C-alpha positions in Angstrom: 61.4 51.1 1.4 58.0 49.7 2.6 56.4 46.5 1.5 54.3 47.0 -1.7 52.0 44.2 -0.8 50.6 46.2 2.1 48.4 48.3 -0.2 44.7 47.5 -0.7 42.7 48.4 -3.8 39.3 49.9 -3.6 36.6 47.5 -5.0 35.8 49.9 -7.8 36.6 49.6 -11.5 40.1 50.7 -12.5 40.6 54.0 -14.2 42.5 54.6 -17.4 44.3 57.5 -15.7 43.1 58.2 -12.2 43.8 61.6 -10.8 42.9 64.3 -8.3 41.6 62.3 -5.4 40.2 64.2 -2.4 38.3 63.2 0.7 35.0 65.0 1.1 34.4 65.5 4.9 30.7 66.3 4.6 30.0 63.2 2.6 32.6 60.9 4.1 33.5 60.0 0.5 36.4 59.9 -1.8 36.2 61.6 -5.2 38.6 61.2 -8.1 38.8 61.8 -11.9 39.6 59.5 -14.8 41.0 61.9 -17.4 40.9 59.9 -20.7 37.9 57.9 -19.4 36.0 61.2 -19.1 34.5 60.1 -15.8 34.2 61.5 -12.3 34.1 58.9 -9.6 32.9 58.8 -6.0 33.4 56.0 -3.4 31.5 56.0 -0.1 33.2 53.4 2.0 31.6 51.4 4.8 34.1 51.6 7.6 34.9 48.6 9.7 36.5 49.6 13.0 39.6 47.7 14.0 42.3 48.0 16.6 44.9 48.2 13.8 43.1 49.7 10.8 39.9 51.2 9.4 39.6 49.2 6.2 37.0 50.1 3.5 35.7 46.6 2.8 32.5 47.5 1.0 30.7 50.6 0.0 29.0 52.5 -2.8 30.6 53.5 -6.1 29.1 56.2 -8.3 30.4 57.3 -11.7 29.4 60.3 -13.8 30.4 60.2 -17.5 31.4 63.6 -18.8 31.6 65.2 -22.3 35.1 66.4 -21.8 38.2 65.1 -19.9 38.0 66.0 -16.2 41.5 66.7 -14.9 40.8 67.8 -11.3 38.1 68.6 -8.8 37.5 70.3 -5.5 34.5 70.6 -3.2 32.3 73.7 -3.2 30.1 74.8 -0.3 26.6 73.4 -0.6 27.4 70.0 -2.2 28.6 71.1 -5.6 32.1 70.5 -7.0 34.5 72.6 -9.0 35.6 70.7 -12.1 38.5 71.6 -14.4 38.0 69.9 -17.7 39.6 70.4 -21.1 36.6 72.6 -22.1 36.9 75.0 -19.1 36.0 75.4 -15.4 32.7 74.1 -14.3 30.4 73.8 -11.3 29.1 70.3 -11.1 26.1 69.0 -9.1 26.6 65.4 -8.1 22.9 65.2 -7.1 21.6 66.1 -10.6 24.7 65.5 -12.8 24.4 69.0 -14.2 27.4 71.2 -15.2 27.5 75.0 -15.4 30.5 76.5 -17.0 32.1 79.4 -15.1 35.2 80.0 -17.2 36.2 79.2 -20.8 39.7 77.5 -21.3 42.5 80.1 -21.5 44.3 78.0 -24.1 43.7 76.2 -27.4 41.9 73.0 -26.3 43.2 71.1 -29.3 46.7 71.0 -27.9 46.4 71.9 -24.2 44.1 71.1 -21.3 43.7 71.7 -17.6 45.6 69.2 -15.3 46.4 69.3 -11.6 44.4 71.7 -9.4 43.5 72.5 -5.7 41.9 75.2 -3.7 44.0 77.3 -1.4 43.0 77.9 2.3 41.2 81.1 1.3 39.1 79.3 -1.4 40.9 80.4 -4.5 41.1 77.6 -7.1 44.6 77.0 -8.5 44.9 74.9 -11.6 47.7 74.2 -14.0 47.7 72.9 -17.6 49.5 70.3 -19.7 50.9 71.3 -23.1 50.4 68.1 -25.0 53.1 68.5 -27.7 55.5 68.9 -24.6 57.8 71.3 -26.4 58.1 74.2 -26.1 57.0 74.8 -22.5 53.7 76.6 -23.1 51.8 75.3 -20.1 50.9 77.5 -17.2 49.5 77.8 -13.7 46.3 79.7 -13.2 44.4 81.1 -10.2 40.6 81.3 -10.3 39.3 84.0 -7.9 36.6 86.7 -7.9 35.2 85.4 -11.2 38.4 85.6 -13.2 41.4 83.4 -14.2 44.8 84.9 -13.7 48.0 83.4 -15.1 50.4 83.0 -12.1 53.3 81.0 -13.6 54.5 79.9 -17.0 57.3 78.1 -18.9 55.8 74.8 -17.7 55.3 71.6 -19.7 53.1 69.5 -17.3 51.8 71.4 -14.3 51.4 69.1 -11.3 52.1 68.6 -7.6 50.0 71.5 -6.1 50.0 71.6 -2.3 50.0 74.1 0.6 51.9 74.0 3.8 50.0 73.7 7.1 50.6 77.4 7.9 49.4 78.5 4.5 52.7 80.3 3.7 54.2 77.9 1.1 52.8 76.7 -2.2 54.4 73.6 -3.8 54.1 72.8 -7.5 56.0 70.5 -9.9 56.7 70.4 -13.6 56.6 66.7 -14.2 58.6 66.7 -17.5 61.5 68.7 -16.0 61.5 66.3 -13.0 61.5 69.3 -10.6 59.4 70.3 -7.6 59.2 74.0 -6.7 58.4 75.8 -3.5 57.0 79.4 -3.5 56.3 81.9 -0.8 52.5 82.2 -0.7 50.7 85.4 0.5 47.2 84.2 1.6 45.8 87.7 1.7 46.8 88.7 -1.8 46.9 85.2 -3.3 50.3 85.9 -4.8 53.6 84.0 -5.2 57.2 85.0 -4.7 60.6 83.6 -4.1 60.2 80.5 -6.2 63.0 78.0 -5.7 63.7 74.4 -6.6 62.5 72.2 -3.7 63.6 68.8 -5.2 65.0 67.6 -8.4 65.3 64.1 -9.9 67.3 62.6 -12.7 65.7 62.6 -16.1 65.1 59.3 -17.8 67.9 58.6 -20.3 67.2 57.0 -23.7 67.1 53.3 -23.3 67.2 53.4 -19.5 65.4 50.5 -17.8 62.4 51.6 -15.7 63.7 49.6 -12.7 66.7 52.0 -12.5 64.8 55.2 -13.4 63.0 56.2 -10.2 60.2 58.2 -11.8 59.1 61.8 -12.2 57.1 63.9 -9.8 53.3 63.9 -10.3 50.4 64.8 -8.0 51.0 65.6 -4.3 49.5 66.1 -0.8 50.7 67.6 2.4 50.4 66.1 5.9 49.8 67.6 9.3 53.5 67.7 10.0 54.2 69.8 6.8 55.7 66.9 4.9 55.1 66.9 1.1 54.0 63.5 -0.3 54.1 63.0 -4.0 53.7 60.2 -6.6 56.7 59.3 -8.8 55.1 58.4 -12.1 56.8 55.4 -13.7 58.9 55.1 -10.4 56.4 52.7 -8.6 56.8 54.7 -5.4 55.7 57.6 -3.2 58.1 60.0 -1.5 57.6 62.0 1.7 59.8 65.1 1.9 60.4 67.3 4.9 59.9 71.1 4.5 63.7 71.2 4.3 63.6 68.9 1.2 65.1 65.9 3.0 63.6 62.5 2.0 61.8 61.2 5.1 60.1 58.1 3.7 59.7 56.1 0.5 56.7 53.8 0.0 56.9 51.1 -2.7 53.7 50.5 -4.7 52.4 47.4 -6.6 52.0 49.5 -9.8 54.4 51.3 -12.0 52.5 54.6 -12.4 51.0 56.3 -9.3 49.5 59.7 -10.1 48.4 61.4 -6.9 48.0 60.8 -3.1 45.5 62.2 -0.7 44.5 61.7 2.9 41.1 60.5 3.9 39.0 58.5 6.3 37.5 59.8 9.5 40.9 60.6 11.0 42.7 61.5 7.7 45.1 58.7 8.3 44.2 56.6 5.3 46.5 57.4 2.4 44.8 57.0 -1.0 46.7 56.9 -4.3 45.3 57.1 -7.8 47.1 55.2 -10.5 47.2 54.8 -14.3 47.0 52.0 -16.9 46.4 54.1 -20.0 49.1 53.5 -22.7 51.1 51.0 -20.5 52.7 47.9 -22.1 50.7 44.8 -22.1 53.3 42.8 -20.2 53.4 45.5 -17.5 49.6 45.4 -17.1 49.7 41.6 -16.9 52.2 41.7 -14.1 50.5 44.5 -12.3 46.7 43.8 -12.3 46.0 46.7 -9.8 47.2 49.3 -12.4 44.4 52.0 -12.6 43.0 51.1 -9.2 42.8 53.5 -6.2 45.1 52.1 -3.5 44.9 52.7 0.2 47.3 52.3 3.2 47.0 53.4 6.8 49.7 55.8 7.9 50.7 57.2 11.3 50.6 61.0 10.5 47.3 62.4 9.3 46.9 64.6 6.3 45.4 68.1 6.0 41.7 68.4 5.3 40.8 69.4 1.8 40.3 73.1 1.1 36.9 74.1 -0.3 36.8 76.3 -3.3 34.7 79.4 -3.2 33.6 79.1 -6.8 
């Protein structure tokens, strides 16, 4: 396992529950959401060239408060963003701060909300939900395309971990509560899924089990240029990198208990960013882990895939 002290925190305020980071290539900026903080964030770093690293030592942070929890975001052509919030799917203009709703929520927002989401290589926006009572498994995975939402998978509790293989033929997703990651055959022409199988599975936390022996549960994810699937292990204080075969290739220790989602950024897509959470964590944990809620960064040898733009 790597050294957890190698991570650097962006000099931006910590989020309660940071999620859905993505690197915007046109703006050379990192976006992410703070779900319970009801805020969208953007960090435009000032890159300092170095023979060993490109460290963001200073830059510009912008925050947009929102009237509803933003769960995930993706870039749209022309500078706008696709935002999935508890109250529906929205087009958001960072220049003006204006939102325009394009789809109402397909659920009861009193007990369910949108969660993890990403665009596919063809520009369809895939977004899952979280069923807040947790049981039964009423959450689902939706696809936004051609102006309509389609339910693509169900029997989920917390939809997470969306990612696409470099060849665009595999969609990954996880159900955090069940501690499983799934792989599906993905038809880019039709935007359909088939042959879903368990890609990885992890032990469920037992009553009274110490967090140090737990290992965590799969949360948000990203895919690198070699096709490896990176994902955060919430409460496990680590990231895992899995080969397309499911073999664990790498484990990165973190200085915080609750990572939520990685993404790749920087000019060469070799800076690994990770959002983290502090919302609802014990006071003693937060005292021992002052970086909880911060966006962390680390240079890695293999670049990630560029973000897919949604078509809207």
